[in-house]
C-alpha positions in Angstrom: 37.8 -84.3 146.9 35.6 -84.1 150.0 34.6 -87.5 151.6 31.1 -87.2 153.1 29.5 -90.0 155.5 26.0 -89.8 156.9 23.1 -91.8 158.2 19.4 -91.9 157.5 16.8 -94.2 158.6 14.4 -96.6 156.8 10.7 -97.4 157.8 10.3 -100.9 159.2 9.8 -103.4 156.3 11.0 -101.0 153.6 14.3 -102.1 152.8 13.5 -104.2 149.8 11.5 -101.3 148.1 14.4 -98.8 149.0 16.9 -101.0 147.2 14.5 -101.5 144.3 14.0 -97.9 143.9 17.8 -97.2 143.8 18.4 -100.0 141.5 16.0 -98.1 139.1 17.4 -94.6 139.7 16.3 -92.2 137.3 18.9 -91.1 134.8 18.0 -87.4 135.4 18.8 -88.1 139.1 22.3 -89.7 138.2 23.1 -86.7 136.2 22.1 -84.2 138.9 24.4 -86.0 141.3 27.3 -85.9 138.8 26.5 -82.3 137.7 26.8 -81.2 141.5 30.1 -82.9 142.0 29.0 -86.3 143.5 31.2 -89.3 142.8 31.5 -92.8 144.3 28.1 -92.5 146.1 27.3 -95.7 148.1 24.6 -96.4 150.6 24.9 -99.5 153.0 21.8 -100.8 155.1 22.3 -102.0 158.6 19.3 -104.4 158.8 19.5 -104.6 162.7 18.6 -100.9 162.9 17.2 -99.9 159.7 19.9 -97.5 159.6 21.5 -96.4 156.1 25.0 -95.4 155.9 26.0 -93.1 153.0 29.2 -92.3 151.5 29.8 -89.9 148.7 32.9 -87.9 147.5 32.0 -84.4 146.4 34.0 -81.5 144.7 32.7 -78.8 146.8 30.3 -78.2 149.7 28.3 -75.5 148.3 28.1 -76.9 144.7 26.7 -80.2 146.3 24.2 -78.4 148.5 22.9 -76.7 145.5 21.6 -80.0 144.3 19.1 -80.0 146.9 17.1 -77.1 145.1 17.0 -79.0 141.7 13.3 -80.0 140.6 14.6 -83.5 140.0 16.0 -83.7 143.5 12.6 -82.6 145.1 10.9 -85.0 142.9 13.0 -87.8 144.2 12.5 -86.7 147.9 8.8 -86.8 147.3 9.2 -90.3 145.8 11.2 -91.8 148.6 9.1 -90.2 151.4 7.0 -93.3 152.0 10.1 -95.5 152.8 12.2 -93.4 155.1 12.3 -90.8 157.8 11.9 -87.3 156.3 11.7 -83.6 157.3 8.5 -81.6 156.5 9.7 -80.8 152.9 10.3 -84.6 152.2 14.3 -84.3 152.4 15.6 -87.2 154.3 16.5 -86.9 157.8 20.3 -87.1 157.6 22.8 -86.9 160.4 26.4 -86.2 159.0 29.0 -88.6 160.6 32.5 -87.4 161.7 35.2 -88.9 159.5 37.8 -90.2 162.1 40.0 -92.5 159.9 40.7 -92.9 156.4 43.3 -95.0 154.4 44.2 -94.5 150.7 
């Protein structure tokens, strides 16, 4: 299992909407995450900076990356583009974080 950490950024005033949309995560999106090897996916919000911290365990980098090209993932990116910083293709702007400590 590979542990990934990353950060993203919400637009000001969009935390409640971001949380609402994730609480109503589409079943097809959940299936895609699992089908591409994602488990224990957690996102935290820092209300002082509007940064999100994501944590996910994946089986394989290539398998996980392939999920980005699925129709459901592209639809999700389009749906979320109004609440967070995105790239021109509506993918969230993400910064991978270096794992500096892990304790089982």
